[in-house]
Every structure is written in C-alpha cells, then in structure tokens.
C-alpha positions as CSV (number, residue, x, y, z in Angstrom):
1,M,75.6,96.5,69.9
2,G,73.5,97.1,72.8
3,G,74.7,99.2,75.6
4,H,73.4,103.1,76.7
5,F,75.7,105.8,75.2
6,D,73.7,109.5,75.1
7,L,75.5,111.1,72.2
8,D,73.0,114.2,72.0
9,N,73.7,115.0,75.3
10,L,77.0,114.9,75.3
11,V,77.1,117.4,72.1
12,R,75.3,119.6,73.5
13,K,77.4,119.6,76.1
14,K,79.9,120.4,74.5
15,E,78.5,123.0,72.4
16,E,78.0,124.8,75.8
17,L,81.7,124.3,76.7
18,E,82.8,125.5,73.1
19,V,80.5,129.2,73.7
20,Q,82.5,129.5,77.1
21,V,85.9,129.3,75.6
22,N,85.0,132.0,72.6
23,D,83.7,134.1,75.4
24,P,86.0,137.0,75.4
25,N,86.5,137.2,79.1
26,F,86.9,133.2,79.0
27,W,90.5,133.7,79.8
28,N,89.8,136.0,83.0
29,D,89.7,133.2,85.6
30,T,92.4,131.1,84.7
31,L,91.4,128.4,87.1
32,N,88.2,127.8,85.4
33,A,89.5,128.5,81.8
34,N,91.8,125.7,82.5
35,K,89.1,123.5,83.9
36,V,86.7,124.2,81.1
37,N,89.8,123.5,78.5
38,K,90.4,119.9,80.3
39,E,86.7,118.7,80.2
40,L,86.3,120.3,76.6
41,S,89.4,118.0,76.1
42,D,88.6,115.0,77.3
43,L,84.9,115.1,75.9
44,N,86.4,115.7,72.2
45,K,88.3,112.3,73.1
46,V,85.1,110.2,73.9
47,L,82.9,111.9,70.6
48,D,86.5,111.2,68.7
49,E,86.6,107.4,70.0
50,Y,82.6,107.1,69.2
51,N,82.8,108.0,65.5
52,S,85.2,105.8,65.0
53,I,83.9,103.1,66.2
54,F,80.8,104.3,64.6
55,N,82.7,104.5,61.5
56,G,84.0,100.4,61.9
57,V,80.4,99.5,62.3
58,T,79.1,101.1,59.4
59,T,81.9,99.5,57.8
60,N,80.8,96.4,59.2
61,L,77.6,96.5,57.9
62,E,78.8,97.2,54.1
63,M,80.8,94.1,54.4
64,L,78.2,91.7,55.8
65,E,75.8,93.3,52.8
66,L,78.2,92.2,50.2
67,I,78.4,88.6,51.8
68,K,75.1,88.4,51.5
69,L,76.0,88.3,47.6
70,E,78.8,85.9,47.5
71,S,79.3,84.3,50.7
72,D,83.1,84.2,52.2
73,A,83.8,82.5,54.8
74,E,87.1,84.6,55.4
75,I,85.9,87.6,55.3
76,L,82.9,86.5,57.9
77,S,85.5,85.3,60.4
78,S,86.9,88.7,60.4
79,L,84.1,90.4,60.4
80,E,83.2,88.1,63.1
81,N,86.5,89.4,65.4
82,E,86.3,92.6,64.5
83,Y,82.5,93.0,65.9
84,G,84.2,91.4,68.9
85,S,86.8,94.5,69.0
86,L,83.8,97.4,68.3
87,K,81.6,95.9,71.1
88,K,84.8,96.1,74.2
89,R,85.5,99.7,72.9
90,L,81.9,100.5,72.7
91,D,81.6,98.9,76.1
92,S,84.8,100.6,77.5
93,L,83.5,103.9,75.8
94,E,80.3,103.5,77.8
95,V,81.6,103.6,81.4
96,N,84.0,106.3,80.6
97,T,80.4,108.5,80.1
98,L,79.6,107.2,83.6
99,L,82.5,109.1,85.2
100,N,80.3,112.2,85.3
101,G,81.1,113.3,88.8
102,E,82.3,116.5,90.0
103,F,86.2,115.6,90.8
104,D,86.0,111.9,88.4
105,S,88.5,113.2,86.2
106,S,90.7,114.0,89.0
107,N,94.2,112.4,90.3
108,C,93.6,110.8,93.4
109,Y,95.1,109.3,96.7
110,L,94.8,105.5,98.0
111,E,95.5,104.9,101.4
112,I,94.8,101.1,102.5
113,H,95.3,100.2,106.4
114,P,95.1,96.2,107.4
115,G,91.9,95.9,110.3
116,A,92.5,93.7,113.4
117,G,94.5,90.8,113.1
118,G,98.2,91.8,113.5
119,T,100.4,90.1,110.7
120,E,97.6,88.4,109.0
121,A,96.0,91.4,108.0
122,Q,98.7,93.2,107.5
123,D,99.7,90.7,104.7
124,W,96.0,90.9,103.0
125,A,96.8,95.1,103.3
126,N,100.2,94.1,101.2
127,M,98.4,91.7,98.9
128,L,96.0,94.3,97.9
129,L,98.8,96.7,97.9
130,R,100.1,94.7,94.8
131,M,96.7,94.4,93.5
132,Y,96.0,97.6,92.8
133,T,99.7,98.9,91.3
134,M,99.3,95.6,89.0
135,F,95.8,97.4,88.1
136,F,97.6,100.9,87.4
137,D,100.5,98.9,85.2
138,K,97.5,97.5,83.2
139,F,95.2,100.9,83.1
140,G,98.1,103.0,82.2
141,F,97.8,104.9,85.3
142,K,100.9,106.4,87.2
143,Y,101.7,106.3,90.7
144,N,104.3,107.5,93.6
145,I,104.0,105.3,96.7
146,I,104.3,108.7,99.0
147,E,104.5,106.3,102.4
148,K,104.9,102.9,103.8
149,S,105.1,101.8,106.5
150,N,106.0,97.8,106.8
151,G,104.3,95.0,109.3
152,E,107.1,93.5,112.1
153,E,107.0,89.7,110.8
154,A,105.4,90.4,107.1
155,G,102.6,92.5,104.7
156,I,102.6,96.1,105.7
157,K,101.0,98.7,108.0
158,S,99.7,101.4,106.0
159,V,100.3,102.4,102.6
160,L,99.2,106.1,100.6
161,I,100.0,106.2,96.9
162,Y,99.2,109.3,94.7
163,I,98.1,108.1,91.1
164,T,97.8,110.0,88.3
165,G,96.0,109.4,84.9
166,T,92.6,110.4,83.2
167,Y,89.4,109.6,85.7
168,A,92.0,108.3,88.2
169,Y,89.6,109.4,90.7
170,G,86.2,108.1,88.8
171,Y,87.3,104.4,88.3
172,L,89.0,104.1,91.9
173,K,86.4,105.7,94.1
174,N,84.3,102.5,94.0
175,E,86.7,100.8,95.9
176,I,86.2,102.4,99.5
177,G,85.5,100.3,102.0
178,V,86.7,97.3,103.5
179,H,87.5,94.4,101.5
180,R,87.1,90.8,103.1
181,L,89.9,87.6,102.5
182,V,89.2,84.4,103.6
183,R,92.3,82.1,103.0
184,I,94.0,79.0,104.8
185,S,96.8,81.2,106.8
186,P,100.1,80.7,106.1
187,F,100.9,82.1,109.2
188,N,99.3,79.3,111.5
189,A,101.2,75.8,111.8
190,A,97.9,74.6,112.3
191,G,96.6,75.0,109.0
192,K,93.2,76.9,109.7
193,R,91.1,79.1,107.6
194,Q,91.8,82.9,108.4
195,T,89.5,85.8,107.9
196,S,91.3,89.5,107.3
197,F,90.2,92.5,106.6
198,A,91.8,95.8,105.5
199,A,90.4,99.0,104.4
200,V,90.6,101.5,101.5
201,N,90.3,105.0,100.8
202,V,90.5,107.3,98.0
203,T,90.6,111.0,97.9
204,P,90.1,113.2,94.8
205,E,93.1,115.3,94.3
206,F,91.6,118.9,93.8
207,E,92.4,121.7,91.9
208,S,92.6,124.4,94.5
209,V,92.8,123.6,98.1
210,Q,94.7,126.8,99.4
211,D,91.3,127.9,100.5
212,V,91.5,125.4,103.5
213,L,92.6,126.9,106.3
214,I,94.6,125.0,108.7
215,N,95.2,126.6,112.1
216,D,98.9,125.8,113.9
217,T,97.2,125.1,117.1
218,D,94.7,122.1,115.2
219,I,97.7,120.0,113.6
220,R,100.6,118.7,115.4
221,V,103.8,118.1,112.9
222,D,106.0,115.1,114.4
223,V,109.7,114.5,112.7
224,Y,111.6,111.1,112.5
225,R,114.2,108.9,110.2
226,S,112.7,107.8,107.3
227,S,112.6,104.0,106.8
228,G,111.3,104.8,103.1
229,N,113.1,103.5,99.8
230,G,114.5,106.7,99.2
231,G,118.2,106.8,98.9
232,Q,121.1,106.0,101.4
233,G,120.2,110.4,101.8
234,V,117.0,109.4,103.2
235,N,118.1,107.3,106.1
236,T,120.6,109.7,107.3
237,T,118.8,112.5,108.3
238,D,114.9,113.5,110.3
239,S,113.3,114.0,106.8
240,A,109.6,112.4,107.1
241,V,107.3,114.1,108.7
242,R,103.9,112.7,110.3
243,I,100.8,115.4,110.4
244,T,98.0,114.8,112.9
245,H,95.1,117.1,112.4
246,I,93.7,117.1,115.7
247,P,89.9,118.6,115.2
248,T,89.8,114.9,113.0
249,G,92.4,112.6,113.9
250,I,93.3,112.4,110.4
251,V,97.3,111.3,110.2
252,I,99.2,111.9,107.1
253,T,102.7,110.2,107.1
254,V,105.1,111.2,104.1
255,Q,108.6,110.0,103.7
256,N,109.4,109.7,100.0
257,E,111.7,113.3,99.9
258,R,114.6,113.6,101.5
259,S,113.6,117.3,102.4
260,Q,112.2,117.4,105.6
261,L,110.5,121.0,104.3
262,K,109.0,119.0,100.9
263,N,107.6,116.0,102.7
264,K,105.7,118.5,105.4
265,E,104.7,120.6,102.2
266,I,103.1,117.6,100.7
267,A,102.0,116.3,103.9
268,L,100.1,119.3,104.5
269,N,98.4,119.4,100.8
270,I,97.4,115.9,101.4
271,L,95.8,116.9,104.0
272,R,94.1,119.7,102.7
273,N,92.2,117.7,100.3
274,K,91.1,115.6,102.7
275,L,89.8,118.1,104.7
276,K,87.9,119.4,101.5
277,Q,86.2,116.5,101.0
278,I,84.7,115.8,104.2
279,E,83.8,119.7,103.6
280,I,82.4,118.5,100.7
281,E,80.6,115.3,101.8
282,N,79.2,117.2,104.9
283,R,77.6,119.5,102.5
284,E,76.1,116.6,100.3
285,K,75.3,114.8,103.8
286,E,77.0,111.9,102.4
287,I,78.7,109.5,105.1
288,N,82.5,110.6,105.9
289,S,84.9,107.8,104.5
290,L,87.8,109.5,104.6
291,K,88.9,109.3,108.3
292,G,89.0,105.4,108.1
293,N,86.0,105.4,110.5
294,A,84.1,102.9,108.7
295,N,84.3,99.3,110.8
296,I,87.1,97.0,109.5
297,D,85.2,94.2,110.6
298,F,82.7,91.3,109.4
299,G,79.3,92.8,108.1
300,S,81.2,96.1,106.8
301,Q,82.8,94.4,103.4
302,I,82.4,95.6,99.8
303,R,84.3,93.1,98.6
304,N,84.7,89.5,99.1
305,Y,88.0,87.3,98.1
306,V,87.7,83.8,99.0
307,L,90.5,81.2,98.1
308,E,89.2,78.2,100.7
309,P,87.2,76.0,100.9
310,Y,85.9,77.3,97.7
311,S,87.2,79.8,94.8
312,L,85.0,83.1,94.4
313,V,86.0,87.1,94.7
314,K,82.5,88.9,94.8
315,D,81.5,92.4,94.8
316,V,78.5,92.7,97.8
317,R,76.9,95.9,96.1
318,S,77.0,95.2,92.2
319,G,76.6,90.9,92.7
320,Y,79.2,90.9,90.1
321,E,81.6,87.8,91.0
322,T,84.2,85.2,89.3
323,S,86.2,82.0,90.7
324,N,89.3,83.2,89.0
325,Y,90.7,84.7,92.2
326,E,94.4,84.6,90.9
327,K,93.3,86.8,88.3
328,V,91.8,89.5,90.2
329,L,94.7,89.7,93.0
330,D,97.2,90.0,89.6
331,G,95.2,93.7,88.8
332,D,92.4,92.3,87.0
333,I,89.6,94.7,88.7
334,Y,88.1,96.7,85.8
335,P,85.5,94.2,84.9
336,F,84.2,95.0,89.3
337,I,85.0,98.8,88.8
338,E,82.8,98.0,85.7
339,S,80.0,96.4,87.5
340,V,79.6,99.1,90.1
341,L,79.4,101.5,87.8
342,R,76.9,100.3,85.8
343,M,75.1,99.7,89.0
344,K,75.1,102.9,89.8
345,R,74.5,105.2,86.6
C-alpha cells in the first residue's frame, strides 16, 4: 500500500511511556503525569488503528487467494473498494505519525489579519475565516471566535479563534504565513483583477504558562463597549478588553464574555501563550512569526489562490495544487496540510 510507517519506533515509544506510568513516583509531578498519559493515549489510538488496518489487509489477501481458485466479479469489486478505503486510512494514519513536534497535540489560537488594500483585503480575510471554520467543522475540531472586528464596508479587520481537538496545532501550524488572492474585484466597478493579501498566525496553547511573568508596567489595558455577538448584555457595558504588550507590540483583544474581568483573564492567558512561543522560537533560533511582522505583500506568500484569469490554488512550499478553488474555499484544505507535512518529514 505504499507510504512510510515506523512501527518499531512507535512500539518502542509506547514501552518507554509505560515504564514511566508504572513508576511508583509517577504522580508526584501531576503536570508531567497528565502529559505522559495523554501522549500514551494518543499513541495507543495510532497503534489500534494500525492493527485494524493490518487485519483488514490480511483479510483482503486471504480473499484474493480464494478468488484465484474461483473467480467472483462481485467479491473482486468489493475488495477493490475495501482496498481504497484501507489506503485512505493508512495515508491518514501516516500523516498523524508526522505530527510528532513538541506541541503538535496542543489546542491552538488562529488569527487572520488583512494586508493593505482596505475593503478588498478585509473581504479576503473574511473568506479565509469562512474557509477555516468550514475545515474545522469537516475535521471535527471545535472552535470559539474570541474576537472579531468587522470592516466598515465588508469583510473583517481581524479575527482570533480558539481551536480545540486532537493535533489542532500540528495540523494548523503550517498555515502560518501570507495567503494571496487574485480575482476580479467585486468592489471595483471597472471589473479589474485585484491582488489581495492576508496573514495567518497560529499559536499553541501551552499546558502551563503561569511561569511567564508579565510586568504591569509592560502592558496597557483598554476597555470598551463590545460589538460582538455576545447577547444583548454584551453591548450595554464596557466589557471588551484590549491588552497591548509594549515591549513586543503584541495586541490581544477579547470581547466574547460579558464579564470584563473574564475577558481580561482570557487576554492575559493568550498573551502568555504568545510570549511563551516567542521564548521557544528564540531559544531554537527560529523566525518569530507571532507578532504578525511578516511582510503582507507580494513575494512573501505561502499559498496562492488564483480565481482569474484561470483557476488554481497552489502551495508555494510543497508545490501541491488544484484547479478546484471553490472546494478549497469551502474548507477542503487537508490535502495542502498533508503535502506540507510530508514535505517537511
């Protein structure tokens, strides 16, 4: 069936984790114990799926031997369908084994910011928001829009989404970067082609960020009346909170709760996650992508979405492409995610 699956390494990893769990002092460190238990649980799911696929392949091979003795078109057709299903499951399983980064299994925060271009770019940012939420729904991820700022005419000025689910960060981390759209502008009476840009940032939710210290003198806290969808009560008080971290320029806005204190607590937690990520990236000497400081313009994109004069969505990094842009904008981005993960293997 092809592909690459390092079973020996996974079994060895499982044995190492079981040794830790069976240690009498295992629960002395609750935080680490929970982390190990989750890792072991995720690994057991992978191995259970592998065994299920293996048993399916074995059964199919036995059926093929029977067909050699007595040809049966109906059974052969059924086996072909089963082969396709097993191959799809194995490909998906293989991708899951590529999600072995330190924080790949974490929940995450996803942000979208339009580039220069006013309404056109803001509309593109809103199209990306729709694309990602449709992907979350199809993939079984749960999400909560923490902050959304609408454009004056159309689209959005910014959005911050909290996503939960197995390997949420692992799947979405390679969406970080600039997304470029080429289309006939619906906001231009002359019907000219327009190029728009929007930046996507993704931050993992760390298990513990309480060790990240934030000095009161390093932040500015603004409160204002929310304009979000939080019910009638949201709009009657200054419940929305915007926190600016002065040393880094990071700005966090939260308006989805009616309580100002609750929104401030959420905003501070998100800020700690961002600062933790920056600390890790600096430690690993990686480019800091959390502050949205990538140039949102031509030449810096990770993916192109061309609607005119031809149809093509292409990932600049992996080279994966499709002409069916409607399907992509309706949330079918898994093939792109898979292509980048395999490329980076």
